[in-house]
C-alpha positions as CSV (number, residue, x, y, z in Angstrom):
1,M,-9.7,59.4,-53.5
2,N,-11.4,58.5,-50.2
3,L,-12.6,55.0,-49.5
4,L,-14.8,53.8,-46.7
5,M,-14.4,50.2,-45.7
6,F,-17.1,48.6,-43.5
7,L,-16.4,45.6,-41.3
8,H,-19.1,44.5,-38.9
9,T,-16.6,42.8,-36.5
10,N,-13.6,44.0,-34.5
11,Y,-10.4,45.2,-36.1
12,P,-7.6,44.2,-35.8
13,Y,-7.2,41.4,-36.7
14,D,-8.2,40.4,-40.2
15,R,-5.4,39.7,-42.6
16,R,-7.6,40.1,-45.7
17,V,-8.9,43.5,-44.6
18,E,-5.4,44.6,-43.7
19,R,-3.8,43.5,-47.0
20,E,-6.5,45.1,-49.1
21,A,-6.4,48.4,-47.2
22,E,-2.6,48.7,-47.2
23,S,-2.4,47.9,-50.9
24,L,-5.0,50.7,-51.6
25,I,-3.1,53.1,-49.4
26,N,0.2,52.3,-51.2
27,E,-1.7,53.2,-54.4
28,G,-2.5,56.6,-53.1
29,Y,-6.0,56.1,-51.7
30,N,-7.2,57.4,-48.3
31,V,-8.7,54.4,-46.5
32,Y,-11.1,54.8,-43.6
33,L,-12.4,51.7,-41.8
34,L,-15.6,51.6,-39.8
35,C,-15.8,48.6,-37.6
36,R,-17.0,47.4,-34.2
37,G,-15.4,48.4,-30.9
38,Y,-14.5,51.6,-29.2
39,G,-12.2,54.5,-30.1
40,K,-10.3,55.8,-33.1
41,E,-6.8,54.7,-34.2
42,N,-4.5,54.9,-37.2
43,I,-3.1,51.4,-38.0
44,H,-0.5,51.2,-40.7
45,G,-2.1,54.2,-42.4
46,I,-5.7,52.8,-42.0
47,N,-7.9,55.4,-40.3
48,V,-9.9,53.1,-38.0
49,K,-13.1,54.3,-36.3
50,R,-14.8,51.8,-33.9
51,V,-18.4,52.0,-32.8
52,D,-20.4,49.8,-30.4
53,T,-23.4,49.7,-28.0
54,P,-24.4,47.4,-25.1
55,L,-27.6,46.8,-27.2
56,Y,-25.7,45.6,-30.2
57,Y,-27.1,42.0,-30.2
58,F,-30.6,43.4,-29.7
59,Y,-30.3,45.6,-32.8
60,S,-28.7,42.7,-34.8
61,F,-31.5,40.3,-33.8
62,Y,-34.2,42.8,-34.6
63,G,-32.6,43.8,-37.9
64,F,-32.3,40.2,-39.1
65,L,-35.8,39.4,-37.9
66,T,-37.3,42.2,-40.0
67,N,-35.8,43.6,-43.2
68,F,-32.0,43.4,-42.6
69,S,-31.9,47.2,-42.0
70,Q,-29.6,47.2,-38.9
71,S,-30.5,50.6,-37.6
72,F,-27.3,50.8,-35.5
73,W,-25.1,50.4,-38.5
74,L,-27.3,52.6,-40.7
75,K,-26.8,55.5,-38.4
76,H,-23.0,55.1,-38.1
77,I,-22.4,54.4,-41.8
78,N,-24.4,57.5,-42.7
79,E,-22.4,59.6,-40.3
80,A,-19.1,58.2,-41.6
81,V,-20.2,59.0,-45.2
82,N,-21.2,62.6,-44.4
83,E,-17.8,63.1,-42.6
84,I,-15.5,61.3,-45.1
85,K,-17.4,61.9,-48.4
86,P,-16.0,58.6,-49.9
87,N,-15.7,57.9,-53.6
88,A,-16.6,54.3,-52.8
89,I,-17.7,52.0,-50.0
90,H,-16.0,48.6,-49.6
91,I,-18.1,46.1,-47.7
92,H,-16.5,43.1,-46.1
93,D,-19.0,40.2,-46.3
94,L,-22.7,40.1,-46.8
95,S,-24.4,39.6,-43.5
96,Y,-24.5,43.2,-42.4
97,A,-24.1,44.8,-45.8
98,Y,-27.7,46.1,-46.4
99,P,-27.4,49.4,-44.4
100,A,-24.3,50.3,-46.3
101,F,-26.2,49.8,-49.6
102,V,-29.0,52.0,-48.3
103,V,-26.7,54.9,-47.6
104,A,-24.7,54.3,-50.8
105,E,-27.8,54.3,-53.0
106,E,-29.1,57.5,-51.4
107,K,-25.7,59.3,-51.8
108,N,-24.9,57.7,-55.2
109,I,-21.7,56.0,-54.1
110,P,-20.4,52.9,-55.8
111,V,-20.2,49.8,-53.6
112,I,-17.6,47.0,-53.7
113,L,-19.0,43.9,-52.1
114,D,-16.1,41.7,-50.9
115,L,-17.4,38.2,-50.1
116,H,-14.9,36.5,-47.8
117,D,-17.2,33.6,-47.2
118,N,-20.5,32.3,-48.6
119,I,-23.2,33.3,-46.2
120,I,-25.6,30.6,-47.5
121,F,-23.3,27.7,-46.8
122,Q,-22.4,29.3,-43.4
123,L,-26.0,29.4,-42.4
124,T,-26.5,25.8,-43.7
125,E,-23.7,24.7,-41.4
126,K,-25.2,26.5,-38.5
127,L,-28.6,24.9,-39.0
128,W,-26.9,21.5,-39.4
129,K,-24.9,22.1,-36.2
130,D,-27.7,23.5,-34.0
131,W,-31.1,21.9,-34.6
132,S,-32.6,23.9,-31.8
133,I,-32.8,26.8,-34.3
134,K,-35.4,24.9,-36.3
135,L,-37.5,24.5,-33.2
136,N,-37.6,28.3,-32.5
137,P,-39.9,30.1,-35.0
138,L,-38.0,33.4,-34.6
139,S,-34.5,31.9,-35.0
140,Y,-35.7,29.7,-37.9
141,W,-37.0,32.8,-39.7
142,I,-33.7,34.6,-39.1
143,Y,-31.6,31.7,-40.5
144,N,-34.1,30.8,-43.3
145,I,-32.0,29.9,-46.3
146,K,-34.5,30.9,-49.0
147,R,-34.9,34.3,-47.4
148,W,-31.1,34.8,-47.3
149,K,-30.7,33.6,-50.9
150,K,-33.1,36.3,-52.1
151,H,-31.2,38.9,-50.0
152,Q,-27.9,37.7,-51.4
153,Q,-29.2,38.0,-54.9
154,R,-30.6,41.5,-54.4
155,L,-27.3,42.9,-52.9
156,I,-25.0,41.2,-55.4
157,K,-27.0,42.7,-58.3
158,K,-26.9,46.1,-56.6
159,A,-23.1,46.2,-56.2
160,F,-20.9,48.1,-58.5
161,H,-18.5,45.2,-58.4
162,V,-18.3,41.9,-56.4
163,I,-15.1,40.3,-55.2
164,S,-15.0,36.5,-54.6
165,V,-12.2,34.4,-53.1
166,N,-11.9,31.7,-55.8
167,D,-13.1,30.5,-59.2
168,E,-15.5,28.1,-57.7
169,S,-17.3,30.8,-55.7
170,R,-17.3,33.1,-58.7
171,K,-19.1,30.5,-60.8
172,Y,-21.6,29.9,-58.0
173,Y,-22.5,33.6,-57.7
174,I,-22.9,34.0,-61.4
175,K,-25.2,31.0,-61.6
176,E,-27.2,31.7,-58.5
177,T,-27.7,35.5,-58.9
178,G,-27.4,36.1,-62.6
179,I,-24.6,38.7,-62.1
180,S,-22.7,39.6,-65.3
181,P,-19.3,37.8,-65.3
182,E,-17.7,41.3,-66.0
183,D,-19.0,42.5,-62.6
184,I,-17.4,39.9,-60.4
185,S,-13.7,39.3,-59.9
186,V,-11.6,36.8,-58.0
187,V,-9.1,38.2,-55.5
188,M,-7.7,35.2,-53.7
189,N,-7.0,35.0,-50.0
190,V,-3.2,34.7,-50.5
191,D,-0.5,36.2,-48.4
192,D,2.8,38.0,-49.0
193,P,5.7,35.5,-48.5
194,D,8.1,38.3,-47.7
195,Y,5.8,39.5,-45.0
196,L,5.4,36.0,-43.5
197,N,9.2,35.5,-43.5
198,S,9.8,38.9,-41.9
199,F,8.7,37.8,-38.5
200,P,11.4,36.5,-36.2
201,I,11.1,32.8,-35.4
202,D,10.5,32.1,-31.7
203,N,13.1,29.5,-30.7
204,D,11.1,28.6,-27.6
205,V,8.3,27.4,-29.9
206,I,10.8,25.4,-32.1
207,E,12.4,23.9,-29.0
208,K,9.1,22.9,-27.4
209,Y,8.1,20.6,-30.3
210,K,11.5,19.5,-31.5
211,N,11.0,15.9,-30.4
212,R,7.6,15.6,-32.0
213,F,6.3,15.0,-35.5
214,V,3.9,17.9,-35.6
215,V,0.9,18.2,-37.9
216,S,-0.6,21.7,-37.5
217,Y,-4.0,23.2,-38.3
218,I,-3.9,27.0,-38.3
219,G,-7.2,28.9,-38.2
220,S,-10.8,29.0,-37.0
221,M,-12.8,25.9,-36.0
222,G,-16.2,24.5,-37.0
223,I,-17.8,21.2,-38.0
224,H,-17.1,21.7,-41.7
225,R,-13.4,22.2,-41.1
226,G,-12.9,18.5,-40.3
227,I,-10.6,18.7,-37.3
228,D,-12.2,15.5,-35.9
229,V,-11.0,13.6,-39.0
230,M,-7.4,14.2,-38.0
231,I,-8.0,13.2,-34.4
232,K,-9.6,9.9,-35.6
233,A,-6.5,9.3,-37.8
234,L,-4.1,9.7,-34.9
235,P,-4.4,6.1,-33.4
236,I,-3.5,4.7,-36.8
237,I,-0.6,7.1,-37.3
238,K,0.7,6.5,-33.7
239,K,1.3,2.8,-34.4
240,K,4.1,3.7,-36.9
241,L,4.9,7.2,-35.6
242,P,4.7,7.3,-31.8
243,E,5.9,10.9,-31.7
244,I,2.9,12.2,-33.7
245,F,1.4,15.4,-32.4
246,F,-1.6,17.4,-33.7
247,L,-1.3,21.1,-32.9
248,V,-4.4,23.3,-33.4
249,V,-3.7,27.0,-33.4
250,G,-6.6,29.5,-33.6
251,P,-9.7,30.9,-31.9
252,K,-11.6,28.2,-30.0
253,D,-15.2,27.3,-30.6
254,K,-16.0,26.2,-27.0
255,K,-18.8,23.8,-27.9
256,Y,-16.9,22.2,-30.7
257,V,-13.7,21.9,-28.7
258,A,-15.6,20.3,-25.9
259,K,-16.8,17.6,-28.4
260,L,-13.4,17.2,-29.8
261,K,-11.9,16.7,-26.3
262,K,-14.4,13.9,-25.6
263,L,-13.2,12.2,-28.7
264,I,-9.6,12.7,-27.7
265,N,-10.2,11.2,-24.3
266,S,-12.1,8.3,-25.7
267,L,-9.1,7.5,-28.0
268,S,-6.5,8.1,-25.2
269,L,-4.8,10.8,-27.2
270,T,-4.5,13.5,-24.5
271,N,-0.7,13.6,-24.9
272,H,-0.9,13.9,-28.7
273,V,-3.2,16.9,-29.2
274,E,-2.9,20.5,-28.2
275,F,-5.4,23.4,-28.7
276,K,-3.2,26.4,-28.6
277,G,-6.0,29.0,-29.0
278,Y,-5.7,32.4,-30.4
279,I,-2.1,33.8,-30.9
280,H,-0.9,37.1,-32.4
281,F,-0.3,36.7,-36.2
282,G,3.4,37.4,-35.7
283,K,3.8,34.1,-33.9
284,V,2.0,32.0,-36.7
285,P,5.2,31.5,-38.8
286,S,7.0,30.1,-35.7
287,Y,4.3,27.4,-35.2
288,I,4.3,26.6,-38.9
289,K,8.1,26.3,-38.9
290,A,7.8,24.0,-35.9
291,S,5.6,21.7,-37.9
292,Q,6.4,18.9,-40.4
293,I,3.0,19.1,-42.1
294,G,0.3,21.7,-42.5
295,I,-3.2,20.2,-42.7
296,I,-6.6,21.5,-44.1
297,P,-9.2,18.7,-43.6
298,H,-12.2,20.8,-44.7
299,K,-15.3,18.9,-45.6
300,K,-16.1,18.6,-49.3
301,G,-19.3,20.2,-50.5
302,G,-21.1,23.3,-49.3
303,L,-18.7,25.8,-47.7
304,G,-15.7,23.6,-48.2
305,D,-16.0,23.7,-52.0
306,K,-16.5,27.5,-52.0
307,A,-13.7,28.6,-49.6
308,L,-10.0,29.1,-50.1
309,P,-8.3,29.4,-46.7
310,N,-5.3,31.6,-46.2
311,K,-3.6,28.9,-44.3
312,L,-2.9,26.9,-47.5
313,F,-0.7,29.7,-48.8
314,Q,0.9,30.3,-45.4
315,Y,2.0,26.7,-45.2
316,M,3.3,26.8,-48.8
317,A,5.2,30.1,-48.4
318,L,6.9,28.8,-45.3
319,G,8.0,25.6,-47.0
320,I,6.2,22.7,-45.3
321,P,4.2,20.0,-47.2
322,V,0.4,20.3,-47.1
323,I,-2.2,17.7,-46.8
324,T,-5.7,18.8,-47.8
325,S,-9.1,17.2,-48.3
326,N,-10.5,16.9,-51.8
327,A,-12.6,20.0,-51.5
328,A,-12.7,21.5,-54.9
329,P,-10.4,24.6,-54.6
330,L,-7.9,22.8,-52.4
331,K,-7.7,19.8,-54.7
332,R,-7.2,22.1,-57.7
333,I,-4.3,24.0,-56.2
334,I,-2.5,21.0,-54.8
335,N,-2.8,19.2,-58.1
336,E,-1.4,22.3,-59.8
337,T,1.5,23.1,-57.4
338,K,2.4,19.5,-56.2
339,A,2.9,21.2,-52.8
340,G,1.3,18.3,-50.9
341,L,-1.1,15.4,-50.9
342,I,-4.9,15.1,-51.1
343,F,-7.1,12.7,-49.0
344,E,-10.7,11.8,-49.4
345,T,-13.0,13.9,-47.3
346,D,-13.9,12.3,-43.9
347,N,-11.7,9.3,-44.6
348,H,-9.4,9.2,-41.6
349,K,-7.7,6.1,-42.8
350,D,-6.7,7.8,-46.0
351,L,-5.5,10.8,-44.1
352,A,-3.4,8.6,-41.8
353,E,-1.8,7.0,-44.8
354,K,-0.9,10.4,-46.2
355,V,0.7,11.5,-43.0
356,I,2.7,8.3,-42.6
357,Y,3.8,8.5,-46.2
358,I,5.3,12.0,-45.7
359,S,6.9,11.0,-42.4
360,E,8.7,8.1,-44.2
361,N,9.7,10.0,-47.3
362,G,11.8,13.0,-46.2
363,S,13.1,13.9,-49.7
364,I,9.6,13.9,-51.1
365,A,8.4,16.0,-48.2
366,Q,11.2,18.5,-48.9
367,K,10.4,18.7,-52.6
368,M,6.7,19.4,-51.7
369,G,7.8,22.2,-49.4
370,D,10.1,23.6,-52.1
371,Q,7.2,23.5,-54.5
372,G,5.1,25.5,-52.1
373,I,7.8,28.2,-51.8
374,Y,8.2,28.3,-55.6
375,W,4.5,28.7,-56.4
376,T,3.9,31.4,-53.7
377,K,6.7,33.4,-55.3
378,K,5.5,32.7,-58.9
379,R,1.7,33.1,-58.6
380,Y,0.0,32.7,-55.3
381,N,1.1,35.9,-53.5
382,W,-0.5,39.2,-52.6
383,K,1.8,41.4,-54.7
384,I,0.4,39.7,-57.8
385,E,-3.2,39.3,-56.5
386,S,-3.5,42.9,-55.3
387,R,-3.3,44.2,-58.9
388,K,-6.8,42.8,-59.5
389,L,-8.1,44.9,-56.5
390,I,-6.4,48.0,-57.8
391,Q,-8.0,47.5,-61.3
392,I,-11.4,47.4,-59.7
393,Y,-10.8,50.8,-58.1
394,K,-9.4,52.2,-61.4
395,K,-12.8,51.5,-62.9
396,I,-14.4,53.7,-60.2
397,E,-11.9,56.4,-60.9
398,N,-13.0,56.4,-64.5
399,L,-16.7,56.9,-63.6
400,E,-17.8,60.4,-64.7
401,R,-18.8,62.6,-61.8
402,G,-22.5,62.1,-61.0
403,E,-22.8,59.0,-63.1
404,K,-25.4,56.7,-61.7
405,W,-24.1,53.2,-60.8
406,I,-27.3,51.5,-59.8
């Protein structure tokens, strides 16, 4: 059985895409990945084909401005389908999904729509962050929330099956689009503890931070992720814990980092914060192991209440206590697993108290870390979660040849 995955960004590196593709390959499927970039490559059994053009952003702008058609991707998806003759198309995220649906409907190919993030709340954040969009009629039309909601509803209803990352998002999509509960599944963004622990620990990283009490944030940046809250908490923490150090590891949002650095300078925290930037995933376990706490200060509401970040399960699997905001999915899992503590969103004083508490209670911190390890072995791991993905594809295998799916 041939499967075509479509990812509108570069690959590697995307752990969710990699995990899903490798699980399907292990099940005997042939997985082809069409993504952005140049050249062909086989990566761990995934047949990767990259395509690009200097006019990519022009095509994207025009496509979003008109009917989401994205002629660039329409052409390449159609070529890939004619070459591979897939039994299904697996689309990663909604923003560039429409051309894949056009080709799939024409060729009668079932579509799996894998929603890593909620596009509506992403766009809401972007409008909140950049008011200049509202002042530009073209940009305002491109990011218009009502328009995207209609588009989201249309594509979700067209999909053979929809994948969501958590229960909160699944309930949202059912309510907002009217999709049947049987046609949407949760495949959580969990990792494989054995895989995480297979990477050698970099002793230089451990040595660098050995005299610090390190609170780490691993992942992408943005206003809704609440990194500023931890920075505001540092002056309070520093009074009781002078060796406190906030380590941010992940791709930098230049504008956001510039704002954070102004905040850091105003609070005289230059020696207590580091923006490490992007690192290869194989180094991530070393930075987590060098940390005493893993933090997820995501804002409650909107995207925060619909996302379930991979970093939560990485912290847990590697045995460090976690402090999260009270965003719905984070709160639910911490309450269940007892792998950490919860603070009130945007309340830097509450966050400071939680960090100080863990620093002063080593045995409790150790128990939280042990709980994280236990739960990632028992439930929150990819070996268990991948079974849900396989079951979706078994449904496609059971389709009679030529049966219409739309």
